[in-house]
C-alpha positions as CSV (number, residue, x, y, z in Angstrom):
1,M,-14.9,0.5,41.8
2,R,-17.1,0.8,38.7
3,A,-18.5,-2.6,38.6
4,Q,-18.5,-3.6,42.3
5,N,-20.2,-6.8,42.8
6,K,-21.8,-7.1,39.3
7,S,-22.0,-10.7,38.1
8,V,-20.8,-10.8,34.7
9,I,-20.0,-13.6,32.4
10,V,-17.5,-13.1,29.5
11,T,-17.5,-15.6,26.5
12,G,-14.0,-16.4,24.9
13,A,-12.3,-15.3,27.8
14,G,-9.3,-17.5,27.9
15,N,-7.1,-15.2,25.9
16,G,-7.0,-12.1,24.0
17,I,-9.6,-9.4,24.2
18,G,-11.8,-11.6,26.4
19,E,-8.9,-12.1,28.8
20,G,-8.6,-8.2,28.8
21,I,-12.4,-7.6,29.6
22,A,-12.5,-10.4,32.4
23,K,-9.4,-9.1,34.1
24,R,-10.5,-5.3,33.8
25,L,-14.0,-5.8,35.3
26,A,-12.7,-8.0,37.8
27,A,-10.2,-5.5,38.6
28,E,-13.1,-2.9,39.2
29,G,-15.1,-5.4,41.6
30,A,-17.0,-7.6,39.2
31,Q,-17.8,-11.2,40.2
32,V,-16.7,-12.8,36.7
33,I,-17.4,-16.0,35.1
34,V,-14.6,-16.8,32.4
35,N,-16.1,-18.7,29.8
36,D,-13.9,-20.7,27.0
37,I,-13.8,-24.0,25.2
38,N,-9.9,-23.7,26.3
39,E,-10.1,-25.1,29.8
40,A,-6.1,-24.2,30.2
41,G,-6.4,-20.8,29.0
42,G,-9.7,-20.1,31.1
43,Q,-8.3,-21.3,34.2
44,R,-4.8,-19.3,33.8
45,V,-7.2,-16.1,33.6
46,V,-9.0,-17.0,36.8
47,A,-5.8,-17.8,38.7
48,E,-4.3,-14.5,37.7
49,I,-7.6,-12.6,38.4
50,T,-7.6,-14.4,42.0
51,A,-4.2,-13.7,42.5
52,A,-4.6,-10.2,42.0
53,G,-7.4,-10.0,44.5
54,G,-10.3,-10.4,42.1
55,T,-13.2,-12.6,42.2
56,A,-13.8,-15.3,39.1
57,A,-14.6,-18.6,38.2
58,F,-14.1,-20.9,35.0
59,F,-16.9,-22.3,33.2
60,K,-16.2,-24.4,30.0
61,A,-19.1,-24.2,27.3
62,D,-19.5,-24.2,23.5
63,V,-21.4,-20.8,22.8
64,T,-22.8,-22.5,19.9
65,H,-24.7,-25.2,21.8
66,S,-28.0,-24.2,23.8
67,A,-27.9,-26.7,26.5
68,Q,-24.4,-25.3,27.3
69,V,-25.1,-21.7,27.4
70,K,-28.0,-22.4,29.7
71,A,-25.7,-24.1,32.1
72,L,-23.1,-21.4,31.7
73,V,-26.0,-18.6,32.8
74,D,-27.2,-21.0,35.3
75,E,-23.6,-21.3,36.9
76,A,-23.2,-17.4,37.3
77,V,-26.5,-17.2,39.2
78,R,-25.5,-20.5,41.1
79,L,-22.2,-18.9,42.1
80,Y,-23.1,-15.2,42.4
81,G,-26.8,-15.1,43.1
82,R,-27.6,-13.0,39.9
83,L,-26.4,-12.2,36.3
84,D,-26.0,-8.5,35.6
85,V,-23.8,-8.5,32.6
86,M,-23.4,-10.7,29.5
87,V,-20.5,-10.0,27.5
88,N,-20.6,-11.7,24.0
89,N,-16.9,-11.6,23.1
90,A,-16.3,-15.3,21.6
91,G,-15.6,-15.0,17.9
92,W,-14.2,-16.7,15.1
93,T,-13.0,-15.8,11.5
94,H,-12.2,-17.9,8.1
95,R,-8.9,-17.2,6.7
96,N,-8.5,-14.4,4.5
97,R,-9.3,-15.5,1.1
98,P,-11.4,-15.0,-1.8
99,M,-15.2,-15.4,-0.9
100,L,-15.7,-18.3,-3.2
101,E,-13.1,-20.4,-1.6
102,V,-14.3,-20.4,1.8
103,S,-16.1,-23.5,2.4
104,E,-19.6,-24.3,3.8
105,E,-18.3,-25.8,6.8
106,E,-15.9,-22.7,7.4
107,F,-18.9,-20.4,6.8
108,D,-21.5,-22.3,9.1
109,K,-18.9,-22.0,12.1
110,V,-18.2,-18.2,11.4
111,Y,-21.8,-17.6,11.7
112,A,-22.7,-20.1,14.8
113,I,-19.9,-18.5,16.8
114,N,-20.2,-14.7,15.9
115,M,-23.9,-14.8,15.5
116,K,-26.0,-17.9,16.9
117,S,-24.1,-17.3,20.1
118,I,-25.7,-14.1,20.7
119,Y,-29.2,-15.5,20.0
120,L,-28.4,-18.3,22.4
121,S,-27.1,-16.0,25.1
122,A,-30.3,-13.9,24.6
123,I,-32.4,-16.8,25.2
124,H,-30.9,-17.8,28.3
125,A,-29.5,-14.5,29.8
126,V,-32.3,-12.0,29.1
127,P,-34.7,-14.0,31.6
128,A,-32.0,-13.7,34.4
129,L,-31.4,-10.1,33.5
130,R,-35.2,-9.5,33.9
131,K,-35.4,-11.1,37.1
132,V,-33.1,-8.5,38.7
133,G,-34.7,-5.4,36.9
134,G,-32.5,-5.1,34.1
135,G,-28.7,-5.2,33.2
136,S,-26.4,-5.0,30.2
137,I,-25.4,-7.2,27.3
138,I,-22.3,-6.2,25.3
139,N,-21.7,-7.8,22.0
140,I,-18.1,-7.7,20.6
141,A,-18.4,-6.8,16.8
142,S,-15.8,-5.4,14.7
143,T,-14.8,-2.4,12.2
144,A,-15.2,-5.4,9.8
145,G,-18.8,-4.9,10.1
146,L,-18.7,-1.2,9.0
147,R,-15.6,-0.8,6.8
148,P,-14.9,-4.1,5.2
149,R,-11.6,-5.3,3.7
150,P,-11.6,-7.7,0.8
151,G,-10.9,-11.3,1.5
152,L,-13.1,-11.6,4.8
153,T,-16.6,-11.2,3.0
154,W,-18.2,-13.7,5.2
155,Y,-16.6,-12.7,8.5
156,N,-17.6,-8.9,7.4
157,G,-21.1,-10.0,7.1
158,S,-21.3,-11.9,10.4
159,K,-20.0,-8.7,12.4
160,G,-22.5,-6.6,10.4
161,A,-25.2,-8.9,11.8
162,V,-24.0,-8.5,15.2
163,I,-24.1,-4.6,14.7
164,I,-27.6,-4.4,13.5
165,T,-28.7,-7.0,15.6
166,S,-27.5,-5.4,19.0
167,K,-29.4,-2.2,17.9
168,S,-32.7,-4.3,17.4
169,M,-32.0,-5.8,20.6
170,A,-31.6,-2.6,22.4
171,A,-35.0,-1.5,21.1
172,E,-36.7,-4.3,22.0
173,L,-35.3,-5.0,25.4
174,G,-35.0,-1.4,26.5
175,P,-38.3,-1.3,28.2
176,D,-36.8,-4.1,30.5
177,N,-33.9,-1.9,31.5
178,I,-31.7,-4.1,29.7
179,R,-29.2,-2.2,27.8
180,V,-27.6,-3.7,24.7
181,N,-24.4,-2.1,22.9
182,C,-21.6,-3.3,20.8
183,I,-17.9,-2.6,20.5
184,N,-16.1,-2.4,17.1
185,P,-12.3,-3.4,17.8
186,V,-9.9,-2.7,15.0
187,F,-7.5,-5.3,13.7
188,N,-4.9,-6.3,16.4
189,P,-1.6,-8.3,15.1
190,D,-1.2,-9.8,18.5
191,T,-4.4,-11.9,18.9
192,G,-4.7,-15.7,18.3
193,L,-6.7,-15.0,14.8
194,A,-4.1,-12.4,13.6
195,A,-2.8,-14.7,10.9
196,E,-6.4,-15.8,9.6
197,F,-7.2,-12.1,9.2
198,A,-4.3,-10.9,7.5
199,G,-4.1,-14.4,5.1
200,G,-0.6,-15.2,6.3
201,P,2.1,-14.8,8.9
202,V,1.8,-11.2,10.3
203,D,5.3,-10.1,9.3
204,D,6.8,-6.6,9.2
205,A,5.0,-5.6,5.8
206,R,1.6,-6.9,6.9
207,R,1.9,-4.9,10.1
208,A,2.8,-1.7,8.2
209,K,0.1,-2.0,5.9
210,F,-2.8,-2.5,8.5
211,L,-1.1,0.2,10.7
212,A,-1.1,2.8,8.0
213,T,-4.9,2.8,8.0
214,I,-5.1,3.6,11.7
215,P,-4.5,7.5,12.1
216,L,-3.6,7.1,15.9
217,G,-0.4,5.2,14.6
218,R,-0.8,2.1,16.8
219,F,-2.9,-1.0,17.2
220,S,-5.6,-1.6,19.6
221,T,-4.7,-3.6,22.8
222,A,-7.3,-5.7,24.8
223,L,-7.1,-3.3,27.5
224,D,-8.5,-0.7,25.1
225,V,-11.3,-2.9,24.3
226,A,-11.8,-3.7,28.0
227,N,-12.0,0.1,29.0
228,A,-15.1,0.5,26.7
229,A,-16.7,-2.6,28.1
230,L,-16.1,-1.6,31.4
231,Y,-17.8,1.9,30.9
232,L,-20.7,-0.2,29.0
233,A,-21.1,-2.5,32.0
234,S,-20.9,0.4,34.5
235,D,-23.9,2.3,35.8
236,E,-22.1,5.4,34.0
237,A,-23.6,4.1,30.9
238,S,-27.3,3.8,32.4
239,F,-28.7,5.7,29.6
240,I,-26.5,4.5,26.7
241,N,-28.4,1.8,24.7
242,G,-28.0,0.8,21.1
243,V,-24.7,2.2,20.4
244,C,-21.5,0.9,19.0
245,I,-18.2,2.1,20.5
246,E,-15.6,1.9,17.6
247,V,-12.3,1.3,19.6
248,D,-10.3,1.5,16.2
249,G,-7.9,4.6,16.4
250,G,-10.1,6.3,13.8
251,R,-9.2,3.5,11.1
252,C,-10.1,5.4,7.9
253,V,-10.1,2.8,5.2
């Protein structure tokens, strides 16, 4: 059991990639806090984890509000006695469109969910990790932060910020034995935000267009990303710090 008895928070875990990460870590023995603003989705994930023999609890919190993030971390410590792993998965995007057509409100929401949430999680989770002698922070970024596509400029920028921030956090927190890494998933047409990324319904033509950029010839799945998260959360990655694992099938353009 590669995550046995580790206390883990996964944000945005009520569906998609976050759900996959929460389930994978729970299957490997982690005690998971499933966080989301969607209570129905989060409770469903918890029910499915516990039905499979895992340990999980739901906690509703908006990761863009400091008091709610603090309460989230406090709940993990209250339930499981400690915090070992913080997975910052919650994310958002504006619709694929020319950058000058994205409203200020949309811009602010993208940066609040994608970047401010990491700041707030650091403020509240790092002290908890220090108390137990270290741990792992895993930030979910995107291939968009490395190889940006037109139409997603402000989202691309937010994910680029996640990548460089993760590396800077790793350098600063390493002496505390807190490892900080990120994962860069590729576009997945089956996630809730797929139509926003694509700029419209993900029909056969759009699927084919995106698939043509992935040399391995298939899209990523939540399990692909979850397996990378499991590695980074596990003791097997005890000397892995400040890296980005690209879960993208070798996306070339």
